[in-house]
C-alpha positions as CSV (number, residue, x, y, z in Angstrom):
1,N,203.4,130.1,88.0
2,S,200.6,128.1,86.5
3,V,199.2,124.7,86.0
4,T,197.5,123.7,82.7
5,V,194.6,121.3,83.3
6,T,193.0,119.6,80.3
7,L,189.4,118.4,80.6
8,S,188.1,115.5,78.7
9,P,186.2,114.4,76.8
10,S,185.8,117.4,74.5
11,G,183.3,119.9,75.6
12,S,183.5,118.9,79.3
13,H,184.2,122.5,80.2
14,Q,180.4,123.2,79.7
15,A,179.6,121.3,82.8
16,I,182.4,122.7,85.0
17,G,182.1,126.0,86.8
18,L,185.5,126.1,88.5
19,V,188.9,124.3,88.2
20,E,191.1,124.5,91.4
21,V,194.6,123.3,92.3
22,V,194.5,122.3,96.0
23,S,196.5,120.5,98.6
24,D,196.1,116.8,98.9
25,D,193.9,117.3,101.9
26,G,191.9,120.0,100.0
27,L,192.5,122.6,102.7
28,T,194.8,124.8,100.7
29,V,193.8,126.4,97.4
30,Y,196.8,127.2,95.3
31,G,194.9,128.6,92.3
32,S,191.5,128.5,90.6
33,Q,190.1,129.3,87.2
34,A,186.6,129.3,85.6
35,P,187.1,127.3,82.3
36,S,186.2,128.8,79.0
37,G,187.4,125.8,77.1
38,D,188.6,122.3,77.8
39,E,192.3,123.5,78.4
40,V,192.3,125.6,81.5
41,V,195.4,127.5,82.7
42,V,195.3,127.9,86.5
43,S,197.6,130.6,87.9
44,V,199.0,129.6,91.3
45,G,200.8,131.4,94.0
46,A,201.0,135.1,94.8
47,P,199.4,137.4,95.0
48,S,196.0,135.6,95.7
49,H,197.1,132.1,96.4
50,T,199.8,130.1,98.2
51,D,202.8,129.3,96.1
52,L,203.0,125.8,94.7
53,I,206.5,124.6,95.6
54,A,208.2,121.5,94.3
55,R,211.1,120.2,96.4
56,A,213.8,117.7,95.7
57,G,213.4,114.4,97.1
58,T,209.9,113.1,98.1
59,P,207.1,114.0,95.6
60,V,204.5,116.4,96.9
61,P,200.9,115.3,96.1
62,Y,198.4,117.9,94.9
63,Q,194.7,117.7,93.7
64,I,192.8,119.0,90.8
65,R,189.3,119.9,92.2
66,L,186.4,120.5,89.9
67,T,183.1,122.3,90.7
68,P,180.1,121.7,88.5
69,R,178.4,124.7,87.0
70,A,175.2,125.9,88.7
71,A,172.0,124.5,87.2
72,A,171.1,127.9,85.7
73,D,174.5,127.9,83.9
74,M,174.2,124.4,82.5
75,P,173.3,123.9,78.9
76,A,169.6,124.2,78.2
77,P,167.4,121.1,78.5
78,P,167.4,118.4,77.4
79,G,171.1,118.6,78.5
80,Q,173.2,115.4,79.0
81,V,175.2,113.4,81.4
82,H,178.8,114.7,81.5
83,A,181.6,112.2,82.5
84,V,184.5,114.6,83.1
85,R,188.2,113.7,83.6
86,A,191.0,116.2,84.3
87,R,194.8,115.9,84.2
88,V,197.8,118.2,84.3
89,T,199.2,118.7,80.8
90,A,201.7,121.6,81.4
91,L,203.5,123.6,84.1
92,D,204.9,127.1,84.0
93,C,207.9,127.0,86.3
94,F,211.7,127.9,86.5
95,N,212.9,124.4,85.7
96,E,212.1,122.4,82.7
97,A,208.7,120.8,83.3
98,V,208.3,117.1,82.7
99,V,204.6,116.3,82.8
100,N,203.6,112.7,83.2
101,D,200.0,112.9,84.6
102,T,198.2,110.2,82.8
103,G,195.4,109.2,85.1
104,S,192.2,110.9,86.5
105,A,189.0,110.0,88.3
106,T,185.8,110.5,86.5
107,L,183.3,113.1,87.7
108,T,179.8,112.3,86.5
109,I,177.6,115.4,86.3
110,D,173.9,114.7,85.6
111,N,172.4,117.6,83.6
112,E,170.1,115.4,81.5
113,S,166.4,116.0,81.6
114,P,164.3,112.9,82.4
115,A,161.8,111.7,79.9
116,A,158.4,113.5,79.9
117,A,155.6,112.0,82.0
118,S,152.3,111.5,80.1
119,W,148.7,112.0,81.2
120,T,146.6,108.9,81.4
121,T,143.3,110.5,82.5
122,V,142.1,113.9,83.6
123,T,138.5,113.7,84.8
124,P,136.5,116.7,86.0
125,D,134.3,116.0,89.0
126,D,132.2,117.9,91.5
127,A,134.5,120.8,92.7
128,K,137.6,118.8,91.8
129,V,139.6,117.3,89.0
130,L,140.9,113.8,89.1
131,L,144.5,113.6,87.7
132,N,146.4,110.5,86.7
133,W,149.6,110.2,84.7
134,Q,152.2,107.6,83.5
135,G,155.5,108.1,85.4
136,S,158.9,108.8,83.8
137,T,162.0,106.5,84.1
138,G,164.6,108.1,86.3
139,A,162.2,110.6,87.8
140,V,162.0,111.0,91.6
141,G,159.0,113.4,91.6
142,Y,156.5,115.4,89.7
143,I,155.0,118.8,89.8
144,V,151.5,119.7,88.5
145,V,150.6,123.3,87.8
146,R,147.0,124.5,87.2
147,S,146.2,127.6,85.1
148,E,142.9,129.2,83.9
149,S,144.5,129.8,80.5
150,A,146.5,127.6,78.2
151,F,150.2,127.1,78.9
152,G,153.0,128.6,76.6
153,S,156.7,128.1,76.9
154,E,156.8,128.4,80.7
155,R,158.8,125.8,82.6
156,P,160.3,125.3,86.0
157,T,163.8,126.6,86.7
158,E,166.4,123.8,86.5
159,G,167.8,122.8,89.8
160,V,165.0,124.4,91.9
161,V,162.9,122.2,94.2
162,Y,159.3,123.4,94.2
163,G,156.7,123.1,96.9
164,L,153.0,123.7,97.0
165,T,153.4,127.3,98.2
166,D,155.8,128.2,95.3
167,S,155.0,129.4,91.8
168,L,156.8,129.0,88.5
169,P,158.5,132.0,86.8
170,N,156.1,134.1,84.8
171,L,153.1,132.1,86.3
172,P,152.4,133.8,89.6
173,D,148.7,133.1,89.4
174,A,149.1,129.4,88.4
175,P,149.3,127.4,91.6
176,I,151.3,124.2,92.0
177,V,148.6,121.7,93.0
178,Y,151.0,118.7,93.4
179,A,154.7,118.3,94.2
180,D,155.5,114.7,95.2
181,S,156.5,111.3,93.9
182,G,153.1,109.8,93.1
183,T,151.3,109.4,89.8
184,S,147.8,110.6,90.7
185,H,146.2,113.5,92.5
186,D,142.7,114.8,93.2
187,D,142.8,118.5,92.7
188,A,140.2,119.4,95.4
189,T,140.9,123.1,95.2
190,A,139.2,123.4,91.8
191,A,136.0,125.4,91.6
192,N,132.9,124.3,89.7
193,N,132.1,125.9,86.4
194,T,135.7,127.2,86.0
195,T,137.8,126.0,83.1
196,Y,141.3,124.8,83.9
197,Y,144.5,123.7,82.1
198,Y,147.1,121.4,83.7
199,A,150.9,121.1,83.1
200,L,153.0,118.2,84.3
201,W,156.8,118.0,84.7
202,A,158.9,115.1,85.9
203,Y,162.2,115.9,87.8
204,D,165.2,113.7,88.7
205,A,167.4,113.7,91.8
206,C,169.4,116.6,90.4
207,S,166.2,118.6,89.8
208,N,166.5,118.4,86.1
209,Y,163.0,118.9,84.6
210,S,161.5,116.9,81.8
211,P,159.6,118.4,78.9
212,V,156.1,119.5,79.8
213,A,152.9,117.4,79.3
214,T,149.8,119.6,79.2
215,S,146.1,118.7,79.3
216,G,143.0,120.9,79.0
217,P,140.6,122.5,79.0
218,H,138.8,120.8,81.9
219,T,135.7,122.2,83.7
220,P,134.5,120.7,86.9
221,T,130.7,120.9,87.5
222,R,128.3,120.1,90.2
223,T,127.3,116.5,90.3
224,I,123.6,116.2,89.5
225,L,121.4,113.6,91.2
226,T,118.1,113.4,89.2
227,I,114.9,112.1,90.7
228,G,112.9,111.1,87.7
229,D,109.4,109.8,86.8
230,A,108.8,106.1,86.1
231,P,105.5,104.5,84.7
232,V,102.8,105.5,87.2
233,P,100.9,102.6,88.8
234,E,97.1,102.6,89.0
235,P,96.3,101.4,92.5
236,N,93.1,99.4,92.9
237,N,92.5,99.9,89.1
238,G,91.3,103.5,89.9
239,E,88.3,102.3,91.9
240,V,87.4,103.7,95.3
241,L,88.6,101.5,98.1
242,C,86.8,100.9,101.4
243,P,88.8,100.6,104.7
244,E,89.4,97.0,105.6
245,A,90.1,95.1,108.8
246,T,93.4,94.0,107.4
247,P,94.7,96.6,105.0
248,T,96.3,95.7,101.6
249,T,99.5,97.4,100.4
250,F,99.4,99.2,97.0
251,D,102.0,100.5,94.7
252,L,101.4,104.3,94.7
253,N,104.3,105.8,92.8
254,A,107.4,104.8,90.8
255,F,110.5,106.9,90.5
256,T,114.1,106.7,89.3
257,L,117.4,107.9,90.8
258,Q,120.5,108.5,88.7
259,R,123.8,110.5,89.0
260,S,125.4,112.5,86.3
261,R,128.8,111.0,87.3
262,G,130.2,108.4,89.7
263,S,128.1,106.6,92.2
264,E,126.9,107.0,95.8
265,A,124.7,105.3,98.4
266,I,121.5,107.3,99.2
267,S,120.5,107.0,102.9
268,E,117.6,109.4,103.1
269,L,114.6,110.5,100.9
270,V,112.2,113.3,101.3
271,I,108.6,112.2,100.5
272,E,105.5,114.3,100.1
273,L,102.0,112.9,100.5
274,S,99.0,114.7,99.1
275,E,97.5,117.2,101.5
276,G,95.2,115.8,104.2
277,S,95.9,112.1,103.2
278,V,98.4,111.4,106.0
279,A,95.6,110.8,108.4
280,G,94.6,107.7,106.4
281,V,98.1,106.1,106.0
282,Q,99.1,103.2,108.2
283,K,102.5,102.5,106.6
284,L,104.6,103.7,103.7
285,E,107.5,101.6,102.2
286,V,110.1,102.2,99.5
287,F,111.3,99.2,97.3
288,C,114.0,99.4,94.6
289,G,115.7,97.3,92.0
290,D,115.2,93.6,92.8
291,N,112.3,94.3,95.2
292,T,114.5,95.1,98.1
293,R,112.8,97.1,100.8
294,H,115.0,100.1,101.7
295,G,112.8,101.9,104.2
296,F,109.4,102.2,105.9
297,A,107.6,104.7,108.1
298,S,104.2,105.5,109.6
299,P,104.1,109.2,108.6
300,T,102.4,111.9,110.8
301,V,103.0,114.9,108.5
302,S,102.5,115.3,104.7
303,E,106.2,115.9,104.0
304,F,108.8,113.9,105.9
305,S,112.3,112.4,105.6
306,L,112.6,108.6,105.3
307,T,115.8,106.9,106.5
308,L,116.9,104.1,104.2
309,D,118.5,100.9,105.5
310,P,120.0,99.5,103.4
311,S,121.0,102.6,101.3
312,I,119.9,102.8,97.7
313,P,123.0,102.4,95.3
314,V,122.8,105.1,92.7
315,T,125.2,105.2,89.7
316,H,125.6,107.2,86.5
317,Q,125.4,104.2,84.1
318,S,121.7,103.6,84.3
319,P,118.8,104.8,86.6
320,I,117.6,102.6,89.4
321,E,113.8,102.3,89.6
322,C,112.0,102.3,92.9
323,Q,108.4,102.2,94.1
324,I,106.5,103.9,97.0
325,R,104.0,101.5,98.5
326,V,101.3,102.5,101.0
327,A,99.0,100.6,103.3
328,P,95.8,102.5,104.4
329,K,94.8,102.4,108.0
330,S,92.4,99.7,109.0
331,L,88.8,100.6,109.9
332,A,89.6,100.6,113.6
333,E,92.6,103.0,113.1
334,M,90.7,105.5,110.9
335,P,89.8,108.9,112.3
336,P,86.4,109.2,113.8
337,P,83.4,110.6,111.8
338,P,82.9,112.6,109.7
339,G,86.2,111.2,108.3
340,A,87.1,112.0,104.7
341,L,87.4,110.7,101.2
342,Y,91.2,110.3,100.9
343,E,93.1,110.6,97.7
344,F,96.6,109.3,98.4
345,E,99.4,110.5,96.1
346,A,103.1,110.4,96.9
347,R,106.2,112.0,95.3
348,V,109.9,112.1,96.1
349,T,110.8,115.8,96.4
350,S,114.5,115.5,97.5
351,V,117.3,113.2,98.7
352,T,120.0,113.8,101.3
353,T,123.2,114.1,99.2
354,A,126.1,116.4,98.6
355,S,125.2,116.5,94.9
356,Q,122.8,119.0,93.3
357,V,119.3,117.5,93.3
358,E,116.9,117.9,90.3
359,A,113.5,116.6,91.3
360,E,111.4,115.6,88.3
361,D,109.1,113.1,90.1
362,T,106.0,115.0,89.0
363,T,103.4,112.3,88.7
364,S,101.8,109.7,91.1
365,G,99.2,107.1,91.0
366,V,96.0,108.0,93.0
367,L,94.6,105.6,95.6
368,R,91.1,106.6,96.7
369,L,89.9,105.4,100.1
370,D,86.3,106.1,101.3
371,N,86.4,106.9,105.0
372,E,83.9,109.8,104.6
373,S,80.8,109.7,106.6
374,P,77.5,110.1,104.9
375,P,75.3,113.0,106.0
376,P,73.1,112.1,109.0
377,P,69.6,111.0,108.3
378,L,66.8,113.5,108.9
379,W,64.1,112.8,111.5
380,D,60.6,113.2,110.1
381,T,58.2,112.2,112.9
382,V,58.1,110.5,116.3
383,I,54.5,109.7,116.9
384,P,53.6,108.4,120.4
385,G,51.1,105.6,120.9
386,N,50.2,103.3,123.7
387,A,53.5,102.0,124.9
388,T,54.9,102.8,121.5
389,L,56.8,105.4,119.6
390,D,56.4,105.3,115.8
391,L,59.7,106.6,114.2
392,T,60.1,107.9,110.6
393,W,63.1,109.4,109.0
394,T,64.6,110.3,105.6
395,M,67.6,108.4,104.5
396,S,70.6,110.6,103.8
397,E,72.5,110.6,100.4
398,G,75.1,107.9,100.3
399,A,73.7,106.0,103.3
400,T,72.2,102.5,102.7
401,R,71.4,101.6,106.3
402,V,70.7,103.3,109.6
403,L,71.4,102.6,113.2
404,V,68.9,104.0,115.7
405,L,69.9,104.2,119.4
406,R,67.4,104.8,122.2
407,S,68.2,106.0,125.7
408,T,66.3,107.2,128.8
409,L,69.2,109.6,129.4
410,E,69.3,113.0,127.7
411,S,73.1,113.0,128.2
412,A,73.6,109.8,126.3
413,A,76.2,110.4,123.6
414,D,77.0,106.8,122.6
415,T,78.3,106.3,119.0
416,P,78.9,103.1,117.0
417,L,82.3,101.8,116.1
418,E,83.3,102.3,112.5
419,G,82.7,99.1,110.5
420,E,80.6,97.4,113.1
421,V,77.0,96.1,112.5
422,Y,74.5,95.8,115.4
423,G,71.5,93.7,116.1
424,D,68.2,95.0,117.6
425,N,68.1,95.4,121.4
426,T,71.9,95.3,121.6
427,T,73.3,97.5,124.4
428,L,75.7,100.2,123.4
429,G,76.9,102.2,126.4
430,D,73.9,104.0,127.9
431,S,71.8,103.2,124.8
432,E,70.0,100.3,123.3
433,V,69.7,99.6,119.6
434,A,66.2,100.4,118.6
435,F,66.7,99.6,114.9
436,F,69.4,98.6,112.4
437,G,68.6,98.1,108.8
438,S,67.8,99.8,105.4
439,G,64.2,101.0,106.2
440,T,62.9,104.5,106.8
441,S,60.6,103.8,109.7
442,A,60.4,101.7,112.9
443,L,57.8,101.1,115.5
444,N,59.3,100.9,119.0
445,R,57.1,98.7,121.2
446,G,57.1,97.7,124.9
447,L,57.9,101.2,126.1
448,L,56.7,102.8,129.3
449,N,53.9,105.3,128.9
450,G,55.0,108.7,130.3
451,E,58.7,107.7,130.2
452,E,61.0,110.1,128.3
453,Y,63.1,108.7,125.6
454,W,65.9,110.2,123.5
455,Y,66.9,108.9,120.1
456,A,70.0,109.1,118.0
457,I,70.1,108.0,114.3
458,F,73.3,107.3,112.3
459,G,73.6,106.7,108.6
460,L,75.8,103.8,107.4
461,D,77.3,103.7,103.8
462,D,78.5,100.7,101.8
463,C,82.0,101.2,103.2
464,R,80.5,100.9,106.7
465,N,81.3,104.5,107.6
466,Y,78.9,105.9,110.1
467,S,77.6,109.5,110.0
468,V,77.4,111.8,113.0
469,A,74.3,111.5,115.0
470,A,71.0,113.2,114.4
471,R,69.3,113.4,117.8
472,T,65.7,114.0,118.9
473,G,63.8,113.9,122.1
474,P,62.4,113.7,124.6
475,H,59.4,111.6,123.4
476,S,56.9,109.9,125.7
477,P,54.6,107.0,124.7
478,G,50.9,107.5,125.3
479,E,50.9,111.2,124.6
480,A,49.2,112.8,121.7
481,A,51.3,114.8,119.2
482,T,50.6,117.3,116.6
483,L,52.4,116.7,113.3
484,I,53.7,119.2,110.8
485,G,54.0,117.8,107.3
486,D,54.6,118.6,103.6
487,A,51.9,119.3,101.1
488,I,52.1,120.0,97.3
489,D,53.6,123.4,97.1
490,P,52.4,126.1,94.6
491,P,54.5,126.6,91.5
492,D,57.4,129.1,91.4
493,S,56.3,132.5,90.2
494,A,57.5,136.1,89.7
495,A,56.1,139.4,91.0
496,C,56.5,143.1,90.9
497,P,56.3,145.6,93.7
498,G,52.7,146.3,94.6
499,D,51.4,143.0,93.2
500,A,48.6,141.1,94.9
501,A,49.3,138.4,97.5
502,L,50.8,135.1,96.2
503,M,50.9,131.6,97.7
504,L,54.4,130.6,98.9
505,D,54.1,127.3,100.7
506,T,51.5,124.7,101.7
507,F,51.7,122.4,104.7
508,T,49.6,120.0,106.7
509,V,48.8,119.8,110.4
510,A,47.4,116.6,112.1
511,T,47.3,114.9,115.5
512,T,48.1,111.4,116.5
513,L,45.3,111.3,119.0
514,G,42.2,113.5,119.5
515,V,42.2,117.2,118.5
516,D,44.4,120.2,119.1
517,A,44.2,123.9,118.4
518,V,47.0,125.7,116.5
519,K,47.3,129.3,117.9
520,A,50.3,130.6,116.0
521,V,52.6,129.6,113.1
522,T,56.3,130.5,113.0
523,V,57.5,130.9,109.4
524,E,61.2,130.9,108.4
525,L,61.8,133.0,105.3
526,S,64.8,133.1,103.0
527,E,67.5,135.7,103.6
528,E,66.5,139.3,102.4
529,A,62.9,138.2,102.0
530,G,61.7,140.7,104.6
531,S,63.1,143.6,102.7
532,V,60.5,143.1,99.9
533,L,57.4,141.8,101.8
534,S,54.7,143.8,103.4
535,L,52.5,141.0,104.7
536,V,52.8,137.3,105.7
537,E,49.5,135.4,106.1
538,I,48.4,131.9,107.2
539,V,45.4,131.0,105.0
540,S,43.3,128.0,103.9
541,A,44.6,125.9,101.1
542,D,42.3,127.7,98.6
543,G,43.2,131.1,100.1
544,A,39.5,131.9,100.9
545,T,40.0,132.0,104.7
546,V,42.6,134.1,106.4
547,Y,43.5,132.7,109.8
548,G,46.2,135.2,110.8
549,A,48.6,137.8,109.4
550,S,51.8,139.6,110.2
551,S,52.8,143.0,108.7
552,G,55.1,145.8,109.4
553,A,58.8,145.1,109.9
554,I,59.3,141.5,108.7
555,G,62.4,139.6,109.6
556,Q,63.7,136.2,108.5
557,V,61.7,134.5,111.2
558,V,58.0,135.6,111.5
559,T,55.5,134.4,114.0
560,V,52.0,134.8,112.7
561,P,49.3,134.8,115.5
562,L,46.1,133.2,114.4
563,A,43.0,135.3,115.2
564,T,40.9,132.2,115.6
565,P,42.9,129.0,116.6
566,V,42.7,126.3,113.9
567,E,41.3,123.1,115.2
568,V,43.0,120.0,113.8
569,G,42.4,116.3,114.3
570,T,43.9,113.0,113.1
571,Q,43.0,113.8,109.5
572,P,45.7,116.2,108.0
573,K,44.5,119.8,107.5
574,T,46.1,121.7,104.7
575,L,47.1,125.3,105.3
576,A,49.2,127.8,103.2
577,I,51.7,130.6,103.7
578,R,50.7,133.6,101.5
579,V,52.9,136.7,101.1
580,T,52.3,140.2,99.6
581,P,55.1,142.2,98.0
582,K,55.7,145.7,99.2
583,S,54.5,148.6,97.1
584,H,57.0,150.7,95.1
585,A,57.0,153.4,97.8
586,Q,57.9,150.8,100.5
587,M,60.6,149.1,98.5
588,P,64.3,149.9,99.0
589,A,65.5,152.8,97.0
590,A,66.8,152.4,93.4
591,P,68.8,150.7,92.1
592,G,67.1,148.0,94.3
593,A,67.5,144.3,93.7
594,T,65.8,141.1,92.5
595,V,65.0,139.0,95.6
596,S,64.2,135.3,95.7
597,V,61.6,134.5,98.4
598,S,61.0,131.1,100.0
599,G,59.4,130.2,103.3
600,R,58.6,127.1,105.4
601,V,56.9,126.4,108.7
602,R,59.4,126.4,111.4
603,S,57.1,125.6,114.4
604,I,53.5,125.9,115.6
605,D,52.0,126.9,118.9
606,C,49.7,124.2,120.2
607,R,48.9,122.1,123.2
608,N,50.4,118.8,122.1
609,Q,54.1,118.1,121.7
610,K,55.1,119.0,118.2
611,T,56.9,116.8,115.6
612,G,57.5,116.6,111.9
613,R,58.7,119.3,109.6
614,D,57.8,121.3,106.5
615,T,60.6,120.9,104.0
616,G,59.4,122.4,100.7
617,S,58.5,125.8,99.4
618,A,57.9,127.6,96.2
619,T,60.3,130.3,95.1
620,L,58.7,133.8,94.5
621,T,61.0,136.2,92.5
622,I,60.2,139.8,93.2
623,D,61.8,142.3,90.8
624,N,62.7,145.6,92.4
625,S,65.8,146.1,90.3
626,S,66.3,149.2,88.3
627,P,66.9,148.8,84.5
628,A,70.1,150.1,82.9
629,V,70.5,153.8,82.1
630,P,69.8,155.2,78.6
631,Q,72.8,156.8,76.8
632,W,72.6,160.2,75.2
633,K,73.9,161.0,71.8
634,P,75.1,164.6,71.0
635,A,72.2,167.0,70.6
636,V,72.1,169.1,67.4
637,E,70.6,172.7,67.0
638,S,68.7,173.1,63.8
639,G,67.3,176.6,63.5
640,A,65.0,177.1,66.4
641,D,64.7,173.4,67.1
642,L,66.8,171.1,69.3
643,Q,67.2,167.6,68.0
644,L,67.7,165.0,70.8
645,A,68.8,161.4,70.3
646,W,69.8,158.5,72.6
647,T,70.3,154.8,72.8
648,N,67.8,152.7,74.8
649,P,69.2,150.0,77.2
650,E,69.0,146.3,76.1
651,D,67.1,145.0,79.2
652,S,64.8,142.2,78.2
653,D,61.9,143.6,80.4
654,L,62.2,147.2,79.1
655,A,58.8,148.9,79.0
656,G,59.9,152.2,77.5
657,V,61.9,155.4,78.1
658,L,60.5,158.6,79.8
659,L,61.9,162.0,78.5
660,V,61.5,164.8,81.0
661,R,62.4,168.5,80.4
662,G,63.2,170.4,83.6
663,S,65.8,172.6,85.2
664,A,69.2,171.9,86.7
665,E,67.8,172.1,90.2
666,P,65.8,170.3,91.5
667,V,66.4,167.0,89.7
668,D,63.0,165.8,88.6
669,V,62.6,162.1,89.3
670,P,59.5,160.0,88.4
671,D,57.7,158.1,91.1
672,E,58.5,154.4,91.2
673,G,55.7,152.4,89.6
674,A,54.0,155.5,88.1
675,D,53.1,155.7,84.4
676,Y,53.5,159.0,82.5
677,T,52.4,160.3,79.1
678,A,53.4,163.5,77.2
679,G,52.4,166.6,79.0
680,D,52.3,165.0,82.5
681,T,54.1,166.8,85.3
682,V,57.2,165.0,86.7
683,G,58.3,166.8,89.8
684,A,58.8,170.4,88.6
685,G,59.5,169.2,85.1
686,K,57.3,168.1,82.1
687,A,57.1,164.7,80.5
688,L,57.8,165.1,76.7
689,L,57.3,161.5,75.7
690,F,57.2,157.9,76.9
691,G,57.8,154.9,74.7
692,D,60.5,153.0,72.8
693,Q,61.5,156.0,70.6
694,T,65.2,157.0,70.4
695,A,64.8,160.6,69.2
696,Y,62.8,163.8,69.9
697,T,62.8,167.3,68.5
698,D,62.0,170.1,71.0
699,S,60.9,173.3,69.3
700,A,60.2,175.3,72.4
701,Q,61.5,178.9,72.5
702,G,63.0,180.7,75.5
703,L,64.1,177.5,77.2
704,E,67.8,178.2,77.1
705,N,68.3,176.9,80.7
706,A,66.3,173.7,80.1
707,V,67.9,170.3,81.2
708,Y,66.7,167.1,79.7
709,R,66.6,163.7,81.6
710,L,66.0,160.2,80.3
711,F,64.7,157.4,82.5
712,A,64.3,153.7,81.5
713,Q,61.3,151.9,82.9
714,D,60.9,148.1,83.1
715,T,57.7,146.1,83.1
716,C,57.5,146.2,86.9
717,G,57.5,150.0,86.9
718,N,61.1,150.3,88.2
719,Y,62.9,153.4,86.9
720,S,66.6,153.7,86.1
721,A,68.8,156.5,87.3
722,P,68.6,159.6,85.1
723,A,70.7,160.2,82.0
724,E,71.1,164.0,82.0
725,L,71.7,166.4,79.0
726,D,72.3,170.1,79.5
727,P,72.4,171.9,76.1
728,G,74.0,174.9,77.7
729,K,77.2,172.9,78.2
730,P,79.4,172.9,75.0
731,S,80.7,169.4,75.3
732,T,80.4,166.2,73.2
733,D,79.1,164.1,76.1
734,G,76.1,166.1,77.1
735,G,75.9,169.3,75.1
736,V,75.0,170.6,71.6
737,D,76.7,170.1,68.2
738,V,76.3,173.4,66.3
739,P,76.5,173.0,62.4
740,G,78.9,175.3,60.5
741,P,81.8,177.4,61.6
742,A,81.9,178.3,65.3
743,L,84.1,180.1,67.8
744,G,84.5,178.7,71.3
745,A,86.8,178.7,74.2
746,Y,88.4,175.5,75.6
747,D,90.3,174.7,78.8
């Protein structure tokens, strides 16, 4: 009826889920029982199992089969290794049972947790966390779980094999980031600036899980690559450099590179040159560390990427210092005139890297290179003589020498090569060198009388930069010429509208041969001068003789015909430009303006060819500008009187204030330039006073509709706009203050 099976050692039933009595081949189950203790009574036979029959004669073999408990039913970790034996200790049958079952196999059931693994390093990196741990003896694998909050008592379910797509009980949002047999893992699914906690369990071949090892918090962050400043070099000791035939290389900038963690090799930099300087750079190089050159380029744009070969090794331990070196272009490579004064600066603005770049390379040395052309010299005179042309010019600022080219072709456009020096009579294209040196004049001899010659003059500075050309021509030897020249100009002066004529400029006229007659003089005035002038005259130096005059509408260029041509010879004759300001009535309406007038001789009408120039002029300042407007104070009624008060403007040329009493319409305005005294008529109004007073009491009766107007006048007779006071308007900005209680309406 039953078989009693005893499990040993004591407590072995905790590891056994089922005890069965089966046939020797295991195919027939005679009875089964889940143990509740170490002594298990297994019922056999009907109704649920086959009968267990003992027959006389040959012994019938049977098996005791044990099934371990499921992992979930095993004792809680850390568990143990169970070595279970089983033997029959009693039978319930009809006959007397004699039990002599002394032997048993041993069933070893591993329910013992492996030892805990331990973290060795957990290192946050850029968008990842580097995990390393010490393995556990007996473990066949490990699982690592990541959470955004600290772990509690959660753990894997015993006996369950987990994969990367699984999750632990009670941790649905904590992913398994590793499930394998190694002892390190890079968690590349981590996000920067997020705080994480990690839990590590070892498991053995029976999926028994060790105690947990936790680590955290850990926050991955973006790796920063910093471009920093280094001590700034001072190329060429700060002095201006001239272009050279063979350029020298200069240290222009120093910078550092450093990572916030780890290391990498930088293969590309972004470099920015100062605006406009790239035209003067022949070569740019980058050197680092032990003076290793990592890259070079001949840039064509101000900001460009520089490929590095070899790459620059950058670590987090210490910054690596690098230099940017530049070689300016040679003289032959420089842009053509007018060139420029280059100020080379260079900075590293970025690098090609997966890291976040912080660019702090803010300073640079400055290399100054003078490739700027001086201004062209100015031609003064070209005086013909017998087979000669006598040349004079004014040296331009910055130029120390000049090159003069002569050609018989008007179309000749030959220019010197930058940096070259030339000897007299050297041929340059279609031209010949007429002069090279530091002087301001040259006499060209051996020319053909009547032949036409064209000249081009170039200034040359100490850096051998040539200016653009100043050209003149044609000029023919043997011909007489009439020369315009400077004289001592009158002093600067000031004038008012309607003033008498004033000298503006003096100039000379002379011939190189014989005599000539000047029939007209063309005068170039300063801008806006015509708006304030009524007359332009050509007079003798003392002003006693008037040779010609132009009036009416006067523009910036005025041709003054001479009533009687002025005869001039080889001795210079001094003439003058005299101008007359317009009257007040002719001047532009108020508020007008103060106009600075200057004028020079632009050309003359004569028989000979003309040369020379008039360069100087006095400056005549004509004041047609209105003064500021006076400001009313509130008027006060006092019995039958009206007390008026105001503030005068602070103009330095204030002559006085005119007070006019009139009506609202028309507006009574004084005539520009006119002087008034009390009692004078001003339009339809009456002048009450003129002077520097700031108050007036009007005792007139029956003038309830009177309107008062103030006008400031300056020493040139210019009047301001009116400041109007209407006593009939009860307002604080133009009416009357009435003493004592009053009743009024307001809006």
